[in-house]
C-alpha positions as CSV (number, residue, x, y, z in Angstrom):
1,M,0.1,0.0,0.0
2,D,2.9,2.5,1.0
3,T,4.9,1.4,-1.9
4,A,2.1,1.8,-4.4
5,K,1.3,5.4,-3.2
6,S,5.1,6.4,-3.4
7,H,5.4,5.4,-7.0
8,P,3.7,8.4,-8.7
9,R,6.0,10.8,-6.6
10,Q,9.2,8.9,-7.8
11,L,7.8,9.1,-11.3
12,D,7.3,12.9,-10.9
13,R,10.8,13.4,-9.7
14,G,12.1,11.6,-12.6
15,I,10.1,13.6,-15.0
16,A,11.3,16.8,-13.3
17,L,14.8,15.7,-13.5
18,F,14.4,14.8,-17.3
19,Y,12.9,18.5,-17.9
20,L,15.7,20.0,-15.7
21,S,18.5,18.2,-17.5
22,T,16.9,19.2,-20.9
23,L,16.4,22.7,-19.8
24,L,20.1,22.9,-18.7
25,F,21.3,21.3,-22.0
26,V,19.3,24.0,-23.9
27,L,20.5,26.8,-21.5
28,L,24.1,25.6,-22.0
29,A,23.6,25.5,-25.8
30,F,22.2,28.9,-25.8
31,C,25.1,30.2,-23.5
32,G,27.4,28.4,-25.9
33,L,25.8,30.0,-28.8
34,A,26.0,33.4,-27.4
35,V,29.7,33.1,-26.3
36,D,30.8,31.6,-29.6
37,L,28.8,34.0,-31.7
38,G,30.3,36.8,-29.7
39,R,33.8,35.5,-30.5
40,G,32.8,35.0,-34.0
41,Y,31.5,38.7,-34.2
42,I,34.9,40.0,-32.7
43,V,36.9,37.7,-35.3
44,K,34.7,39.0,-38.2
45,A,35.2,42.7,-37.1
46,H,39.0,42.3,-37.2
47,L,39.1,40.4,-40.5
48,S,36.8,43.2,-41.9
49,K,39.4,45.7,-40.7
50,A,42.2,43.8,-42.1
51,V,40.6,43.4,-45.6
52,D,39.7,47.2,-45.7
53,G,43.2,48.0,-44.7
54,A,44.6,45.8,-47.4
55,A,42.3,47.3,-50.0
56,L,43.3,50.8,-49.0
57,A,47.0,50.2,-48.9
58,A,46.7,48.6,-52.4
59,A,44.9,51.8,-53.7
60,R,47.7,53.9,-52.3
61,Y,50.4,51.9,-54.1
62,I,48.6,51.2,-57.3
63,G,50.7,53.9,-59.0
64,D,53.7,51.5,-58.7
65,G,51.8,48.6,-60.5
66,Q,49.7,45.8,-59.4
67,S,52.5,43.7,-58.1
68,T,53.6,46.4,-55.5
69,A,50.0,47.3,-54.7
70,R,49.4,43.6,-53.9
71,A,52.5,43.3,-51.8
72,E,51.7,46.3,-49.9
73,G,48.1,45.2,-49.2
74,N,49.2,41.8,-48.1
75,K,51.6,43.4,-45.5
76,I,48.6,45.5,-44.0
77,F,46.5,42.4,-43.9
78,A,49.1,40.2,-42.2
79,A,49.7,43.0,-39.8
80,N,46.1,43.3,-38.8
81,F,45.2,39.5,-39.0
82,P,48.2,37.3,-38.6
83,N,47.8,33.5,-38.6
84,G,46.4,32.2,-35.3
85,F,45.0,35.8,-34.5
86,L,42.1,35.4,-31.8
87,G,42.4,31.6,-31.6
88,V,41.4,31.0,-35.4
89,S,42.7,27.6,-36.6
90,S,43.1,28.9,-40.2
91,V,42.9,32.1,-42.5
92,Q,43.2,32.9,-46.0
93,N,46.5,34.8,-45.8
94,P,47.3,36.4,-48.2
95,P,43.9,37.4,-48.8
96,N,42.2,37.0,-52.3
97,M,42.9,40.5,-54.0
98,N,41.3,41.5,-57.4
99,F,42.0,44.6,-59.4
100,T,39.4,45.9,-62.0
101,V,38.7,49.1,-63.9
102,G,35.6,50.9,-63.2
103,S,33.3,52.6,-66.0
104,D,35.1,55.9,-65.5
105,G,38.6,54.3,-65.6
106,S,39.1,54.3,-61.9
107,N,41.0,51.4,-60.2
108,V,38.9,49.3,-58.1
109,I,40.5,46.9,-55.6
110,T,38.4,44.3,-53.8
111,V,39.8,42.1,-51.1
112,D,38.2,39.2,-49.3
113,S,39.3,36.5,-46.9
114,I,37.8,33.6,-44.7
115,A,38.9,32.5,-41.2
116,V,38.0,29.3,-39.5
117,M,37.3,29.7,-35.7
118,P,37.1,26.5,-33.4
119,T,33.9,26.6,-31.1
120,T,33.8,26.0,-27.5
121,F,30.3,25.4,-26.1
122,M,28.7,25.0,-29.4
123,T,30.6,21.6,-29.7
124,I,27.8,20.2,-27.5
125,A,25.3,21.0,-30.4
126,G,27.8,19.3,-32.8
127,F,29.2,22.6,-34.2
128,R,33.0,22.3,-33.9
129,N,33.8,25.3,-36.3
130,M,32.7,28.6,-37.3
131,T,33.7,30.1,-40.7
132,V,33.7,33.9,-41.0
133,S,34.4,36.0,-44.0
134,G,35.4,39.5,-44.7
135,N,35.5,41.8,-47.7
136,G,36.4,45.1,-48.5
137,Q,36.7,47.5,-51.4
138,A,38.7,50.7,-52.2
139,T,38.3,52.8,-55.4
140,R,41.3,54.8,-56.6
141,R,39.6,57.5,-58.4
142,L,41.7,59.3,-61.1
143,V,43.7,62.3,-60.4
144,D,44.5,65.5,-62.4
145,L,47.3,66.9,-60.6
146,S,49.7,69.8,-61.0
147,F,52.8,69.5,-58.9
148,V,54.2,73.0,-58.4
149,M,57.8,72.8,-57.1
150,D,60.1,75.4,-55.5
151,K,63.7,75.4,-56.8
152,S,64.9,78.7,-55.3
153,G,68.6,79.1,-54.1
154,S,67.6,78.8,-50.4
155,L,67.0,75.0,-51.1
156,N,70.5,74.4,-52.4
157,P,71.9,72.8,-49.1
158,V,69.2,70.3,-49.0
159,W,68.4,70.0,-52.7
160,S,69.3,66.4,-53.3
161,Q,67.0,65.3,-50.4
162,V,64.2,67.6,-51.8
163,K,64.4,66.0,-55.2
164,S,64.5,62.5,-53.8
165,A,61.3,63.1,-51.8
166,A,59.6,64.7,-54.7
167,Q,60.5,61.8,-57.1
168,Q,59.1,59.4,-54.5
169,F,55.9,61.4,-54.4
170,I,55.5,61.2,-58.2
171,T,55.8,57.3,-58.1
172,Y,52.7,57.2,-56.2
173,F,50.5,58.1,-59.3
174,D,49.5,55.8,-62.0
175,Q,51.3,56.7,-65.4
176,N,48.5,54.8,-67.2
177,V,45.5,56.6,-66.0
178,D,46.4,59.8,-63.8
179,R,47.5,63.0,-65.3
180,V,50.4,64.9,-63.8
181,S,52.1,68.1,-64.7
182,L,55.3,69.5,-63.3
183,V,55.9,73.3,-62.8
184,M,59.0,74.6,-61.3
185,F,59.4,78.0,-60.0
186,S,62.2,80.5,-58.6
187,G,62.7,84.0,-59.8
188,N,61.2,82.6,-63.0
189,T,58.7,79.9,-63.7
190,V,59.1,76.8,-66.2
191,V,56.4,74.2,-67.1
192,M,58.5,71.3,-67.2
193,D,55.8,68.7,-68.1
194,P,52.4,69.8,-69.4
195,I,49.4,68.0,-68.5
196,R,47.9,65.7,-71.2
197,T,44.7,67.1,-72.7
198,S,43.9,64.1,-74.8
199,G,43.6,60.7,-73.3
200,R,45.1,59.8,-70.0
201,G,48.3,59.0,-68.1
202,F,51.5,61.0,-67.9
203,D,55.3,60.3,-68.9
204,K,56.6,59.3,-65.4
205,T,60.1,58.8,-66.6
206,A,60.2,62.2,-68.0
207,V,58.9,63.8,-64.8
208,L,61.3,62.0,-62.6
209,S,64.2,63.0,-65.0
210,H,63.2,66.7,-65.0
211,I,63.1,66.6,-61.1
212,G,66.5,64.8,-61.1
213,N,68.2,67.2,-63.3
214,A,66.7,70.4,-61.7
215,T,69.1,72.9,-60.2
216,T,68.3,75.6,-57.7
217,T,68.6,79.2,-58.5
218,G,67.1,82.6,-57.8
219,F,64.3,83.8,-55.5
220,T,60.6,82.7,-54.6
221,G,58.1,83.6,-57.3
222,T,55.4,81.3,-55.8
223,S,52.5,83.1,-57.3
224,E,53.5,82.6,-60.9
225,G,54.2,78.9,-60.2
226,L,50.7,78.6,-58.6
227,Y,49.2,80.4,-61.5
228,Q,50.9,78.1,-64.2
229,G,49.8,75.0,-62.0
230,W,46.2,76.2,-62.0
231,D,46.4,76.8,-65.7
232,Q,47.5,73.3,-66.4
233,I,44.7,71.8,-64.5
234,R,42.3,74.1,-66.5
235,R,43.7,72.7,-69.7
236,V,41.9,69.2,-69.5
237,P,38.4,69.5,-71.2
238,A,35.5,69.3,-68.9
239,A,34.0,66.2,-70.4
240,S,37.3,64.1,-69.6
241,Q,38.4,65.6,-66.3
242,S,39.1,63.5,-63.4
243,A,37.0,63.9,-60.3
244,L,40.1,64.8,-58.4
245,R,41.5,68.0,-59.6
246,I,44.5,69.0,-57.4
247,I,47.4,71.4,-57.1
248,V,50.3,70.4,-54.7
249,L,52.5,73.4,-54.0
250,F,55.8,72.8,-52.3
251,T,58.1,75.6,-51.0
252,D,60.5,76.5,-48.3
253,G,59.6,80.2,-47.8
254,A,57.2,83.0,-48.1
255,P,56.8,84.5,-51.6
256,N,59.1,87.4,-52.4
257,T,58.7,87.8,-56.2
258,F,55.8,88.7,-58.5
259,S,55.3,89.5,-62.1
260,G,53.9,92.8,-63.6
261,R,54.5,95.6,-66.1
262,F,56.9,98.3,-64.5
263,D,57.8,101.9,-65.4
264,V,61.6,101.3,-66.0
265,A,61.8,104.6,-68.0
266,N,60.8,106.6,-64.9
267,G,57.9,108.2,-66.7
268,A,59.8,109.0,-70.0
269,G,58.2,105.9,-71.8
270,T,54.9,105.3,-73.1
271,S,54.4,101.7,-72.0
272,N,55.7,99.6,-69.0
273,V,58.2,96.6,-69.3
274,A,57.0,93.2,-68.3
275,G,59.1,91.2,-65.8
276,A,59.4,89.8,-62.3
277,L,60.5,92.0,-59.3
278,H,62.2,90.6,-56.3
279,T,62.8,91.7,-52.7
280,N,65.2,90.1,-50.3
281,D,63.5,88.1,-47.4
282,F,63.6,90.2,-44.2
283,P,64.6,90.4,-41.4
284,N,67.5,88.1,-40.7
285,V,66.2,85.1,-38.9
286,A,68.6,82.2,-38.1
287,G,71.2,83.3,-40.6
288,Q,68.5,83.6,-43.4
289,G,67.2,87.0,-45.0
290,Q,68.6,90.6,-44.5
291,N,68.1,93.5,-42.1
292,N,68.7,95.9,-44.9
293,P,66.8,94.4,-47.9
294,E,66.5,95.8,-51.5
295,T,64.1,95.5,-54.4
296,R,65.9,94.1,-57.5
297,G,64.8,93.2,-61.1
298,L,63.6,92.7,-63.7
299,Y,63.9,88.9,-64.5
300,Q,62.3,87.1,-67.3
301,I,58.9,85.9,-66.1
302,Y,59.3,82.5,-67.7
303,G,62.2,80.1,-68.3
304,T,62.2,77.3,-70.8
305,L,62.9,73.6,-70.6
306,A,66.1,74.1,-72.4
307,N,67.0,77.2,-70.4
308,P,65.4,77.1,-67.0
309,G,67.9,79.3,-65.2
310,L,67.2,82.9,-64.1
311,Q,67.4,85.4,-67.0
312,W,67.5,89.1,-66.6
313,V,65.4,91.6,-68.5
314,A,67.9,93.9,-70.5
315,P,69.8,96.2,-70.1
316,T,71.4,94.7,-66.8
317,N,70.5,93.9,-63.3
318,S,72.5,96.7,-61.7
319,S,70.0,99.3,-63.4
320,Y,67.2,97.9,-61.4
321,T,68.0,97.9,-57.7
322,S,67.1,100.2,-55.0
323,G,70.2,99.3,-53.1
324,T,70.1,97.9,-49.6
325,N,68.9,99.8,-46.7
326,T,67.2,99.4,-43.3
327,N,64.5,101.8,-44.3
328,L,62.0,99.7,-46.0
329,Q,60.4,102.7,-48.0
330,I,63.6,103.7,-50.0
331,Q,62.3,103.8,-53.5
332,N,63.9,102.1,-56.4
333,P,65.0,104.8,-58.6
334,K,64.7,103.0,-61.9
335,I,61.4,101.4,-61.2
336,P,59.9,104.2,-59.2
337,F,56.3,102.7,-58.8
338,L,54.4,99.5,-58.8
339,P,52.5,99.1,-62.2
340,N,51.1,102.6,-62.6
341,K,50.1,103.2,-66.2
342,P,46.3,103.1,-67.0
343,A,46.7,99.7,-69.0
344,D,48.3,98.1,-65.9
345,L,45.9,99.3,-63.3
346,M,42.5,97.8,-61.9
347,P,39.4,100.2,-62.5
348,D,39.9,101.3,-58.8
349,G,43.5,102.3,-59.5
350,T,45.0,99.3,-57.7
351,P,48.2,98.0,-59.5
352,K,47.8,94.7,-61.2
353,S,50.0,91.7,-62.0
354,Y,50.8,90.4,-65.5
355,H,50.8,86.9,-66.8
356,P,51.6,87.0,-70.5
357,T,51.5,83.1,-71.1
358,Q,48.4,80.8,-70.7
359,S,47.5,77.4,-72.1
360,S,43.9,77.4,-71.0
361,V,40.9,79.3,-72.3
362,G,39.4,82.1,-70.1
363,I,42.0,82.2,-67.3
364,P,42.5,86.0,-66.2
365,S,45.9,87.4,-67.4
366,A,46.1,89.8,-64.5
367,F,44.9,90.2,-60.9
368,P,45.0,93.1,-58.5
369,L,48.1,93.3,-56.2
370,Y,45.7,94.0,-53.2
371,D,42.2,92.7,-52.5
372,A,40.6,94.2,-49.4
373,L,37.9,91.5,-49.5
374,L,40.4,88.8,-48.7
375,P,41.6,88.3,-45.2
376,A,45.1,89.3,-44.1
377,Q,45.9,91.3,-47.3
378,R,48.8,93.9,-47.0
379,P,48.0,97.4,-48.0
380,F,50.5,99.6,-50.0
381,V,52.0,102.8,-48.6
382,A,53.7,105.9,-49.9
383,N,51.5,106.4,-53.1
384,K,52.3,102.9,-54.4
385,Q,56.1,103.6,-54.7
386,N,58.2,100.7,-55.6
387,N,60.0,100.0,-52.3
388,V,60.7,96.8,-50.3
389,K,57.5,97.2,-48.3
390,N,55.3,97.4,-51.1
391,A,56.7,95.0,-53.4
392,N,57.0,92.3,-50.7
393,N,53.4,92.9,-49.8
394,A,52.5,92.6,-53.3
395,A,54.3,89.3,-53.7
396,R,52.3,87.9,-50.6
397,N,49.0,89.4,-51.7
398,L,49.2,88.0,-55.2
399,L,49.7,84.5,-54.1
400,E,46.7,84.3,-52.0
401,I,44.6,86.3,-54.6
402,I,45.6,83.6,-57.3
403,A,44.9,80.8,-54.7
404,N,41.4,82.2,-54.1
405,A,40.6,82.5,-57.8
406,A,41.7,78.8,-58.4
407,R,39.7,77.5,-55.6
408,A,36.7,79.6,-56.8
409,D,37.1,78.4,-60.4
410,N,33.8,76.8,-61.6
411,S,34.7,76.4,-65.1
412,G,35.4,72.7,-64.8
413,A,33.3,69.7,-64.0
414,Y,34.8,69.6,-60.4
415,P,36.1,72.0,-58.0
416,I,40.2,72.5,-57.7
417,R,41.7,71.6,-54.4
418,I,45.0,73.0,-53.2
419,Y,47.4,71.1,-50.8
420,T,50.6,73.1,-49.7
421,L,53.8,71.6,-48.2
422,G,56.3,73.8,-46.5
423,L,59.9,72.8,-45.5
424,G,61.9,74.4,-42.8
425,D,61.5,76.1,-39.4
426,L,61.8,79.5,-41.1
427,L,58.3,79.2,-42.1
428,N,57.3,79.3,-38.5
429,Q,59.1,82.6,-38.0
430,G,57.8,86.0,-38.3
431,T,59.2,87.6,-41.4
432,G,58.0,90.6,-43.8
433,E,56.5,93.8,-43.0
434,P,54.9,93.7,-39.4
435,Q,51.2,93.3,-39.6
436,G,48.4,94.5,-37.2
437,A,49.7,95.1,-33.8
438,G,53.3,94.9,-34.9
439,S,53.7,91.0,-35.1
440,R,55.3,89.7,-38.3
441,E,53.3,86.8,-40.1
442,T,54.7,83.5,-40.8
443,G,55.2,81.6,-44.1
444,S,53.1,78.8,-42.7
445,S,50.0,81.2,-42.1
446,I,50.2,82.2,-45.8
447,L,50.4,78.6,-47.0
448,M,47.4,77.7,-44.8
449,R,45.3,80.4,-46.3
450,V,46.5,79.3,-49.8
451,A,45.3,75.7,-49.1
452,N,42.0,77.0,-47.3
453,D,43.1,74.7,-44.5
454,P,40.2,74.3,-42.1
455,S,42.6,74.9,-39.1
456,S,43.4,78.3,-40.3
457,P,41.5,81.2,-38.6
458,D,40.9,82.5,-42.1
459,F,39.3,79.4,-43.4
460,N,36.6,80.1,-46.0
461,P,33.8,77.4,-45.7
462,A,32.2,78.4,-48.9
463,Q,35.2,77.0,-51.0
464,T,36.7,73.6,-51.1
465,P,39.1,72.9,-48.3
466,G,42.6,71.7,-48.7
467,K,45.4,71.2,-46.1
468,Y,48.9,72.5,-45.3
469,F,51.5,69.9,-44.4
470,F,54.7,70.9,-42.7
471,A,58.1,69.3,-42.6
472,G,60.7,70.7,-40.2
473,D,63.7,69.2,-42.0
474,P,64.5,67.2,-45.1
475,V,64.4,63.9,-43.0
476,Q,60.6,64.6,-42.6
477,L,59.8,65.3,-46.2
478,N,59.1,61.7,-47.4
479,A,56.6,61.4,-44.5
480,A,55.0,64.7,-45.4
481,F,54.7,63.8,-49.2
482,Q,53.2,60.4,-47.9
483,S,50.7,62.5,-45.9
484,V,49.7,64.4,-49.1
485,R,49.3,61.0,-50.9
486,N,47.2,59.6,-48.1
487,M,44.9,62.6,-48.2
488,I,44.5,62.3,-52.0
489,V,43.7,58.4,-51.4
490,R,41.3,59.1,-48.7
491,L,39.5,61.5,-51.0
492,S,39.0,58.5,-53.4
493,Q,37.1,56.2,-51.0
């Protein structure tokens, strides 16, 4: 009787144990699923990061050919996801990497890989491995690039290092599809390699050779170099322009030379003479520049590929100097005024620059030497006499005026973006005529405005932003040029 009555209770306990064990199994399975899926999510995230990095690295080096691009992509993948990473038992390393050409001619790099991860708790349910995959893609858009390179005499001590870094920069671009022009400037300007207007690509061998054979000379006519770089970009017909239209300007100092038409006859002639006018850098900072500067000219505005050196405008250089003086307003007796004849003035009477050679249609051939609407412009003194203060201010004003015009140029299918790269600590020293409350401006502040760098206090949000890069010494140049390259590639994603 007692035994018969206890049997249902034992049966209930057995059924409860069965349900409990089943529930525990299910709970363990779900816990295992959560743990293993969590590990799988982390593995997939890192694998995705590795393939994305590989695709981006390959895009950066596509200009050196697919073999180099693949090798660089594989290195980045291996660094981000080495064999055995996060406990995976196997991974496709190197990853699968494919190169294709988009409908617009852009290079498209796709990278994918798979990894096998042993499970832990999920083995209870019979799942011993989990396979995760990752894929990434980078599009290296085509580039129309003007490389505007300073070759002024102040670069002579470090010129071999500068040329080596510049040549390395050129190798980053694809000679089959990118367009690259090379413009060099000092006291005069030379278009060493014009941009192609029919078809794509550029002669990389010629550009590298022209950089390698270049010598330093003269002063810093940055405005004419930038003008010619802009002119080259404009030459490409709108229908075939690349989506990235970029000017890269390299220099080691503030501008001190500008082109115009000057009254060398001291009022006795009927027309002014075209040429480039120079002032010394001032004051002396760390052994560079002069405390008693002068104005000197005139120089030929342009050189040629066969004769790129500095050439004087006749008769001789000795006829066109103000002489050195600590007084910055000593007038040059042979060139008494900035451009002053009616044909060489803006409607409001402001002297204007002169650019006699253009390759593109519609680019202005003259600009005011002072624009009150732009920030940090430097006014003229003493009835626009040709003295160190006015001439140096004109050179600085003109560079920023041309940069503003290039960024505002809407004649093409895409906007023009300017990157500037400065070399040397002199760019961070106050030079030129004191501005505002007596402080002298830095070359870096000028280059930031030229690039329309968002970190500049004078940034113009209505125009396409660029960026200013700085290298304190030649050792840092390669890294600075790589930063420029990386910025261009990031714009291509």
